[in-house]
C-alpha positions in Angstrom: 0.3 0.1 -0.1 1.0 3.4 -0.7 0.0 6.5 1.1 0.4 10.3 0.1 -0.3 13.5 1.6 -0.7 16.2 -0.8 -0.8 19.8 0.0 -3.2 22.1 -2.4 -4.1 25.4 -1.8 -4.6 24.5 2.1 -6.8 21.8 1.6 -5.1 18.4 2.7 -5.7 15.8 0.8 -5.3 12.1 1.6 -5.0 9.2 -1.2 -4.5 5.6 -0.6 -2.9 3.4 -3.6 -3.9 -0.2 -3.2 -2.2 -2.8 -5.5 -4.2 -6.2 -5.0 -2.4 -7.3 -8.4 -0.7 -6.4 -11.5 -4.3 -5.9 -13.3 -6.1 -4.2 -10.4 -5.5 -1.2 -8.3 -8.1 0.8 -6.1 -7.7 4.2 -5.4 -9.2 6.2 -2.8 -9.1 10.1 -1.7 -10.6 12.3 1.0 -10.4 16.2 1.2 -9.7 17.6 4.6 -10.4 20.7 5.6 -10.2 23.1 8.8 -12.8 22.4 10.9 -13.1 26.3 11.4 -14.3 26.8 8.0 -17.4 28.7 7.0 -20.0 26.8 5.6 -19.6 28.6 2.3 -16.1 28.1 2.2 -16.5 24.5 3.3 -18.6 24.5 0.2 -15.9 25.9 -2.1 -13.5 23.3 -1.2 -15.3 20.5 -1.4 -16.3 21.7 -5.3 -12.7 22.1 -5.8 -11.9 18.8 -4.9 -14.5 17.3 -6.8 -13.9 19.4 -9.7 -10.0 18.7 -9.8 -9.9 15.3 -8.4 -13.5 13.7 -8.5 -14.3 10.9 -11.3 -14.8 13.5 -13.9 -12.5 16.2 -12.4 -9.5 17.9 -13.9 -6.8 15.5 -12.8 -7.8 12.2 -12.1 -8.4 10.7 -15.8 -4.6 11.8 -16.4 -3.9 10.1 -13.4 -5.8 7.2 -13.9 -4.5 6.7 -17.7 -1.1 7.0 -16.1 -1.9 4.2 -13.4 -3.2 2.0 -16.1 -0.4 2.5 -18.4 2.3 1.9 -15.4 0.2 -1.4 -14.8 0.4 -2.7 -18.4 4.4 -1.9 -18.2 4.9 -4.2 -15.1 2.9 -6.6 -16.2 5.6 -6.5 -19.3 7.9 -9.7 -19.0 10.3 -9.0 -21.6 12.7 -6.9 -19.5 13.6 -7.3 -15.7 14.1 -3.4 -15.4 13.3 0.2 -17.1 17.1 1.5 -17.5 14.9 5.1 -18.3 18.2 5.7 -20.3 16.6 7.5 -23.4 18.5 10.4 -24.3 21.5 10.1 -21.5 24.4 10.6 -23.9 22.9 13.8 -25.3 24.6 17.5 -24.9 21.0 19.0 -25.5 18.1 16.4 -23.8 15.0 16.6 -26.0 11.2 16.5 -25.3 10.9 12.9 -25.4 13.9 12.2 -23.2 14.1 10.6 -19.8 16.2 13.5 -18.0 13.4 14.1 -15.3 13.5 10.4 -14.0 17.4 10.1 -14.2 17.7 13.4 -11.9 15.0 12.2 -9.9 16.2 8.5 -9.3 20.0 10.0 -9.3 19.4 12.4 -6.2 16.8 9.6 -5.0 20.0 7.3 -4.5 22.6 10.8 -2.9 19.8 10.6 -0.1 19.6 7.2 0.4 23.7 6.9 0.0 23.7 9.8 2.5 21.3 8.3 4.8 23.3 5.2 5.0 26.6 7.0 5.4 25.2 8.6 8.9 23.5 5.4 10.1 27.0 3.8 9.5 29.4 7.2 11.1 27.1 8.2 13.6 26.9 5.5 15.8 30.9 5.1 15.2 31.6 8.8 16.4 29.6 8.5 19.4 31.6 5.4 20.4 34.6 7.7 20.3 
């Protein structure tokens, strides 16, 4: 299970993605609002939530399409991994290159490596 907490115009949005199998996923979202909101503001927040994330909302169709495409990709058994190498050797990236994913995973690796280093060094430093 993957949970996300997103902030959008001071409305906290909590969404759960539950993967049951390669061909089935359940998505549930809740709009959370401050208790002190007036009824008029609450109505506007709910309307904003539904028009952006509801079944016919602005964001949901794109997100569901992306999740469906991911699920199709996960079912692929021809390769064991996706190497996201498109455009890696270009000096100037193209709009179809995977630079954003390469950058994301490089930074993720840096943070994980730093965290592992801190977990290794801190106990040793404390022992000195």
